[in-house]
N, C-alpha and C positions, 0 to 999 in steps of 0.2 A: 305416393309421396310427392309433395309439392316440389317443383323444380324451379329454383330461383337463380337467375343470372345477374351478377353484380359486375358492372363495367365501370371501372375507375382505376386510375393509376395508383391510388392508395387503398386498393381493395383489401390489403392485409388488416387494416384497422376495422373494416366492416366484418371481415372473417372472424377476427379474434373476439369481437363483441357479440355477433349474432349466432355463431355456431353453438356455443354452450347454452344459449337460451332456447334455441330452436333445433334440438337434436333430430326432430322428425322431418326436417327440411333437407332436400338435396341441393346444396349450394354449388354453383360453379362461378368462376371468376375470369375476367379478362381485363387487360390494361387499357384496351381501346376497341373501337369498332371493328377493326381488321381482325383482331384476335377473337372477337365475339361472334363473327359470322357463322363459323362452323358449329356453334353451340345453340343457335336459335331454334332449330327444328323442334326440339322437345321442350323448350323453355315455356314456362307458364307465367312467370313474373320477371320483369326486367327492372332493376334498380340502377339508375344512371341518369346523368344529365341528358344523354340521348341525342346529341347533335349529329352523331354518326348514323343514326337510324334512318333508313330510307323506306319508301313505300314498298319497294321490292323485297326488302328484308322482312317487313311486317307481313307481307303476303306469304312468305315462306314459313313464318313463325305461326303456324296454324293453331298451336295450342296456347298462344299468348292471350292472357285474360286481364292482366293488370300491368300498367307502366307507372312506376314511381319515378317521377322526374325530380332530380335533386336540386333544382333551383326553382325560383318562383315563376318566372316567365316560361310559358309552354308554347309560344307562337311558333317556335322552330319545329314543333312536332305536328303542326296542323296538317301539313301535306302528307307526311308519312303515315299518320293515323286516320286520314280522311276516309279511307275505304273500310275501316273497322270500327264502327260506332259501338260495337260490343265490348271493346277494351276499356276497362276502368283506367282513368287517368287521375293521378294525384300529384301535387307539387310540393315544393319545400318552403311554402309560405310560413313566416313567423320566426325564422332563424337568422335573418340577414340584418337586423337592426343595428347591432354594434359596428360591424365592418362597413356598412353602407353609410352610417353616420360619420364614422371616422374618415372615410375617403372624401365625403362631402366637406367636412371641416378642413381636410388637407387642402382641397382646392380653394376654399374660401380664404384660408390663411395664406396660401401661396400667392393669391392675387393681391390681398391686402398688405402682406408683408414683403411682396416683390421677391419671391424666392428665386426666380430665374436671374434677377439682377444680383442677388446675394451670391448665388453660385458662380456667376461670371466674375464677380469681384474677388471671390476667394481664389479662383483659378489664376487670376492675373495679379494677385497680391494687392488689391485696392481696398483701402480702409475708408469706406464711404458711409458716414452716419446720416443717411437720409431719414425722412420722417414717415413712419409707417401708419397705416390706418388700424383701428381697432374694431372688433365686432360688437362690442357693448353698445346698446341702444339702437343698433341698425335693424332694419326691417327685412324680413325674408319671407317669400311666398313659396310654399311647397305645392307643386302641381301633382296631385295624386295622394289621397289620404288613406293608405293602407296601413298595415302593421309596421312597416319600416318608418313611415311618416310619424307614427305615434312615438317611436323611440327617438327619432330625430328631433321632433318638436320639443320634447322634454330637455334634450341636451342644449338646444338653441336657447330655451328659456333660462336654463342654468347659467348661460353666458351673458344673460341680460338683453337678449334680442327680443324684438316684437315679431310674432309669427302669424302669418296668414296661411290659410289653406284654400286650395282650389280643387273642387270635387264635383262629381255628378250629383252627390247627395249633400244634404246640409246637416248630417249627423255631427254631434259635438265630439271633439277629439281633445284629450288632455294636452295642454300646452299650446293649443291653437287659439289665438285671440279673436280671430274673425274668419269665417268661411265664406268664400265666393263660389258661385256656380261656374262651370266651364264656359258657359255662354258669356260670362262677365270677366273673362280672363284679362282683357285689356284694362278694365277698371282695377282689378286686383294688383296688376304689376305697375300701375302708374307711379306709385311713390315708394316702391321697394328698392332696397340696395342689392338684393339677390333674388333671382328666380331659380328655384331648384326643380328640375324635371325628375319626377319619380313615378310617373304614370306608366302602366304597361303599354306595350305597343299593340295596336290593332287598327282596323279600318277607321274607327272613330277618333283615333289619336294620331294618325299619320300626319306629320308636319303640323301638329296642333300649335307648336311654337314656330312662328313664321315672321315674315317681314312686317306684318301688321303689329305683331307682338313687340318686336324690337322698337318700332316707331313709338309705341305706347310707353316704353320704359324710359327712365331717366338716362341721360348721357353718362352718368356716374355709376349706373347699375351694372351688375354682372350676371351672366347666365352660368349655372352649373348643371351639366347633364350627366346624371348617373343612372339614367333609365335605359332607353334604347336609342340608337342613332336615329331611327326613323321618326321619332317624335319631334325632332327639330329639323327645319328646312336648312340644311347645311350651307347651301349656296347663299340664302338670305342672311345667315349668320356671318359668313365671311364678309359680305357687303357691309353689314352693320358694324362689324369690328373695324373694318378699314375706314369707314366713313365717320366713325365716332358716335354712332347712334347708341351704342353701349360701350362701357369702359373695358370689359374683358370677358373671357369665358374660361371655365374650367371643364374639361371634357374627359370622361372616362369611356365613352361610347361614341360610335361613328356610323355614318350611313353605310360605309364599306370598311370592314375590318379584316386584316390589318389595314391601317390608314395608308392609302397609296402614296408613293414617294412624291408624286406631283401635286399633292394637296397643298394649297396655300396655308393651311392651318399649321403646318410644321414650322413655318418661318415668321408667324405673326408674334410680335413681342408681347401682345396682351392676351396670349393664350397659354394656359398651363394644361398639360396633357398627361394622362396615365393610360396604360394599355389594357383597358377592359378588366381591371382588377378589383372594382368596387365591391363585388359580392364575395370575393375570395378571402380566406384567412387561414392561419395555421391550425385553427380549431374547427375547420369546416366539417370534417367527417364526424367529429364528436357531436356537433350541433345537429346535423341532418339525421343522425341516428335517433334523436328524440322524436323525429317524425316517422322514420322507417320502422322502428321497433313496435310502436303501438299499431301502426297500419298493418304490419305483417301479422301481428297477433290477431287483429280483427279479421283479416282475410282468411287466415288458417281456420279460425273458429266459425267462419261463415257469417260473421256479423258485419256485413258490408256497409250497413247503415251507420256503423260506428267509426268508419275510416275517416280520417281528417284530411282537409285540403283537397276535397273532391273537386274536379274540374268538369263543368258542363260543356261538352263538345258540341 
């Protein structure tokens, strides 16, 4: 009998959905990594985001054959799985479009509608009818043209925006008016009003948005980072924000999280921040089950070539 360990604080949702469909599977559950440790020895499959998983744990999990990571990015698993190339790794690609688009729009609107100013005015009972900016006809460049970008681009177009894409490939994407290569990122950002970082983190994207990028942008332009903290040179960003090289930044991710108290980003008036919530939603478990269920079926039936979202390690 296949032994599947689900590690998630909402494991009851997974339990109620999967157990009736897969009566032949021996499921076990844990709310976090600490609770999961004693269950790893016999585990064949782990379904979890897996930030808690260490190389030592993987070494003890000698029966582990497949790791279903419940988010898109799997760079946090590189070190823990490095010694086990035999383990199948799949991710949660394809389910994050709505929430990632919404948090990006939140940041764009927060900067253009000056939400921080509005909040302060409400707290101090100030009725100040200042002039806001609109998104209609503005230009936005999306760095990273995966499935999330496809959803995001359609939404931007519906709002009347002009949408550029920046990618390693020049494949056409619905809603993208023009595609630039990564090598031409400075050309792509030269006339945009927003640069949205959506690219996965890796050695080839480490600080891909840097001082040179900010100097290429208009002083009225804004950066939105909903990708990974490491894709932006944070020190260069702080300089650019302080010196007016760009107008503002909306940040959901940071080089160090939680963001340290001493970070200047906390106190910059032209920064709007959220605490790494871009990929989250109240419907997350239901959405990721659309990946887990077919993958678990393919795994049990021995149709490994039919598993979706396979990651080449």
